C-alpha positions as CSV (number, residue, x, y, z in Angstrom):
1,M,4.3,-4.4,-6.4
2,I,5.7,-5.5,-3.1
3,P,8.5,-3.6,-1.3
4,T,10.2,-5.6,1.4
5,K,13.0,-5.4,4.0
6,D,14.3,-8.3,6.1
7,R,11.1,-10.0,7.0
8,P,10.8,-13.0,4.6
9,N,8.3,-14.8,6.9
10,L,5.8,-12.0,6.4
11,L,6.7,-11.6,2.7
12,Q,5.9,-15.3,2.1
13,R,2.3,-14.8,3.2
14,A,2.0,-11.7,1.0
15,L,3.3,-13.6,-2.0
16,R,1.1,-16.6,-1.4
17,S,-2.0,-14.3,-1.5
18,A,-0.7,-12.6,-4.6
19,L,0.0,-15.9,-6.4
20,A,-3.5,-17.1,-5.5
21,Q,-5.3,-14.3,-7.5
22,R,-7.6,-15.4,-10.3
23,F,-6.9,-12.4,-12.5
24,E,-5.9,-13.5,-16.0
25,A,-2.6,-11.7,-16.5
26,Y,-0.4,-10.0,-13.8
27,E,3.1,-9.8,-12.6
28,I,4.5,-9.5,-9.1
29,V,7.4,-7.0,-8.7
30,V,9.3,-7.5,-5.4
31,V,11.8,-4.9,-4.5
32,D,14.1,-5.8,-1.6
33,D,15.4,-2.8,0.3
34,G,17.3,-4.9,2.9
35,S,19.7,-7.8,3.0
36,G,18.4,-9.7,0.0
37,A,16.5,-12.3,2.0
38,G,13.2,-11.2,0.4
39,A,14.6,-11.3,-3.1
40,A,16.0,-14.8,-2.4
41,L,12.6,-16.0,-1.2
42,A,10.9,-14.6,-4.3
43,A,13.4,-16.3,-6.5
44,A,13.0,-19.6,-4.6
45,L,9.3,-19.7,-5.4
46,N,10.3,-20.1,-9.1
47,S,7.2,-18.4,-10.4
48,P,7.2,-16.8,-13.9
49,R,5.0,-14.1,-12.4
50,I,7.6,-12.9,-9.9
51,S,10.5,-10.6,-10.6
52,S,12.7,-9.2,-7.9
53,F,15.1,-6.3,-7.6
54,L,17.5,-4.9,-5.0
55,S,17.2,-1.2,-4.0
56,G,20.3,-1.1,-1.8
57,G,18.7,0.3,1.4
58,A,17.5,3.5,-0.3
59,G,14.3,3.5,1.7
60,Q,10.8,2.2,1.3
61,V,9.6,5.0,-1.0
62,P,12.5,4.7,-3.4
63,A,11.9,1.0,-3.4
64,R,8.3,1.6,-4.5
65,N,9.5,4.0,-7.2
66,L,11.9,1.3,-8.4
67,A,9.1,-1.2,-8.5
68,V,6.9,1.2,-10.6
69,S,9.8,1.8,-13.0
70,Q,10.3,-2.0,-13.5
71,A,6.6,-2.8,-13.9
72,R,5.4,-3.7,-17.3
73,G,1.7,-4.0,-16.7
74,Q,-1.0,-1.5,-17.6
75,W,-2.0,-1.0,-13.9
76,I,-0.3,-0.8,-10.6
77,A,-1.7,-2.6,-7.5
78,C,0.1,-2.2,-4.2
79,L,0.8,-4.8,-1.5
80,D,3.1,-4.3,1.5
81,D,5.2,-7.3,2.6
82,D,3.3,-7.6,5.9
83,D,-0.2,-7.4,4.3
84,W,-2.1,-9.9,2.2
85,W,-5.2,-10.3,0.0
86,P,-7.6,-12.8,1.5
87,S,-9.8,-13.1,-1.6
88,P,-8.5,-14.6,-4.9
89,G,-10.9,-12.2,-6.6
90,H,-9.2,-9.0,-5.2
91,L,-7.4,-8.0,-8.4
92,E,-10.5,-8.9,-10.5
93,G,-12.6,-6.4,-8.5
94,L,-10.1,-3.6,-8.9
95,A,-9.7,-4.4,-12.6
96,A,-13.4,-4.1,-13.2
97,R,-13.4,-0.5,-12.0
98,L,-10.2,0.3,-13.9
99,R,-11.7,-0.9,-17.2
100,E,-14.3,1.8,-16.9
101,G,-11.6,4.4,-17.5
102,P,-8.6,5.9,-15.7
103,C,-9.2,6.1,-12.0
104,L,-7.9,5.0,-8.6
105,A,-9.8,1.9,-7.7
106,Y,-10.0,1.0,-4.0
107,G,-11.4,-1.5,-1.7
108,S,-11.9,-1.8,2.1
109,G,-10.5,-4.5,4.3
110,E,-9.5,-5.5,7.8
111,L,-6.9,-4.5,10.3
112,V,-5.4,-7.6,11.9
113,I,-3.6,-6.9,15.2
114,E,-0.9,-9.6,15.4
115,A,1.7,-10.9,17.8
116,A,5.3,-11.4,16.7
117,D,4.6,-14.9,15.6
118,Q,1.7,-13.7,13.4
119,T,-1.0,-15.0,15.7
120,A,-4.1,-12.8,15.2
121,I,-5.1,-11.0,18.5
122,E,-7.9,-8.9,17.1
123,T,-9.5,-8.1,13.8
124,L,-11.2,-4.9,13.0
125,P,-13.1,-4.0,9.8
126,F,-11.8,-1.0,7.9
127,K,-14.2,0.9,5.6
128,A,-12.2,2.8,3.0
129,D,-13.5,6.3,2.2
130,A,-12.0,8.5,-0.6
131,S,-14.3,11.5,0.1
132,V,-12.4,12.8,3.1
133,L,-8.9,13.1,1.7
134,A,-8.6,16.8,2.7
135,T,-8.7,15.8,6.4
136,D,-8.0,12.0,6.6
137,N,-6.3,9.2,4.7
138,R,-8.9,6.4,4.9
139,L,-7.6,4.4,2.0
140,L,-5.5,1.2,2.5
141,V,-2.4,1.0,0.3
142,A,-2.8,-2.7,0.0
143,A,-6.3,-2.3,-1.5
144,I,-5.7,0.2,-4.3
145,A,-4.8,0.1,-8.0
146,Y,-4.5,2.7,-10.7
147,P,-3.1,3.1,-14.3
148,R,0.7,3.0,-14.4
149,A,0.6,5.8,-17.0
150,L,-0.4,8.3,-14.3
151,H,3.2,8.3,-13.2
152,E,4.2,9.6,-16.6
153,R,1.8,12.5,-16.1
154,L,2.3,13.2,-12.4
155,G,5.8,11.9,-11.6
156,A,7.0,9.4,-9.0
157,Y,6.0,9.0,-5.4
158,D,7.5,11.8,-3.2
159,E,10.5,10.4,-1.5
160,T,10.6,13.2,1.0
161,L,7.4,11.9,2.6
162,P,8.4,8.4,3.9
163,Y,5.3,8.1,6.1
164,Y,2.8,9.9,4.0
165,W,3.8,9.2,0.4
166,D,0.5,7.4,-0.2
167,W,-1.7,10.3,1.1
168,D,0.4,12.7,-1.0
169,W,-0.2,10.5,-4.1
170,Y,-3.9,10.4,-3.5
171,L,-4.0,14.2,-3.1
172,R,-2.0,14.6,-6.4
173,L,-4.4,12.3,-8.2
174,R,-7.4,14.2,-6.9
175,A,-5.9,17.6,-7.9
176,A,-5.4,16.2,-11.4
177,G,-9.1,15.3,-11.6
178,I,-8.6,11.5,-11.4
179,P,-11.8,9.9,-10.1
180,F,-11.7,7.5,-7.2
181,K,-14.0,4.4,-7.5
182,R,-14.9,1.9,-4.9
183,A,-14.3,-1.7,-6.1
184,A,-16.1,-4.8,-5.0
185,D,-14.6,-5.6,-1.7
186,G,-12.2,-8.4,-2.0
187,G,-10.1,-6.0,0.0
188,A,-6.9,-6.4,2.0
189,C,-5.8,-7.6,5.4
190,V,-3.4,-5.1,6.9
191,S,-1.1,-6.3,9.7
192,V,-0.8,-4.1,12.8
193,R,2.1,-4.9,15.0
194,A,4.3,-3.2,17.6
195,D,6.9,-2.4,14.9
196,S,4.4,-1.2,12.3
197,V,5.3,2.2,10.7
198,S,2.1,3.7,12.0
199,S,2.7,2.6,15.6
200,Q,3.2,5.0,18.4
201,T,6.9,4.3,18.3
202,H,7.2,6.3,15.1
203,A,4.9,9.2,16.2
204,A,7.5,11.9,16.3
205,L,8.7,11.1,12.8
206,R,5.2,10.8,11.5
207,Q,4.3,14.1,13.0
208,A,7.2,15.8,11.2
209,D,6.2,14.1,7.9
210,L,2.6,15.1,8.4
211,A,3.7,18.8,8.7
212,R,5.5,18.5,5.4
213,L,2.4,17.0,3.8
214,V,0.1,19.7,5.2
215,A,2.5,22.5,4.0
216,K,2.8,20.9,0.5
217,H,-0.9,20.7,-0.1
218,G,-2.1,23.7,1.9
219,L,-4.2,21.5,4.2
220,A,-5.7,22.7,7.6
221,G,-7.1,21.1,10.7
222,I,-5.1,17.9,10.3
223,S,-4.2,15.8,13.4
224,L,-2.0,12.8,13.7
225,K,-4.0,9.6,13.2
226,N,-3.5,6.1,12.1
227,H,-5.7,3.5,10.5
228,L,-6.1,1.6,13.8
229,G,-7.3,4.7,15.6
230,I,-9.8,5.4,12.8
231,A,-11.1,1.9,12.8
232,R,-11.7,2.2,16.5
233,G,-13.5,5.5,16.1
234,E,-10.7,7.5,17.8
235,T,-9.7,10.9,16.7
236,A,-6.0,10.8,17.3
237,T,-3.2,8.5,18.3
């Protein structure tokens, strides 16, 4: 699933990487939360794999929930519109772990610091780690997959946590006893730009969201971080 909002130039890259996957049977569900430019781009590609929907500006988490509700496949794999899968074997690697039984399969990847024109300025490896969820979110949304049926059991993504819906989902899965399994690292490339949701520009909103997450799950000793800071070995933004 790919949520998007008013950045078709980035979405085009994400869709190209998704369409290049070797996996035998998959669909691409695009949910446009903006003006409709993303849905138009998806339709223009004229691929039977792609379906697109409009979420009417409800927000990125409701857009993700809409994508899950429209998905028909057995498993859900996530990809944001500004990220991409550099390896055509990415979905195959995740599927190999999922075939072993219900789990959250995850890979690692790279953080690509980009200019506004998508020129890469710096690339940093990011090693995913599911063992530290009580203190850190070290999983990349663009490099995970899990059984769609888990939503029937655990519900939708929490729309009150627009910045930490993913961490909340992982904690809910862990509390339900769902194993986390590292996949062969086809991984994901995650774009880091000045307008990224994890940038310093959004620090105050992210801090408030983090406080809600901490209260919901009874966590302690959590400080505000982002994946870029973790990749650079920093302890806080």
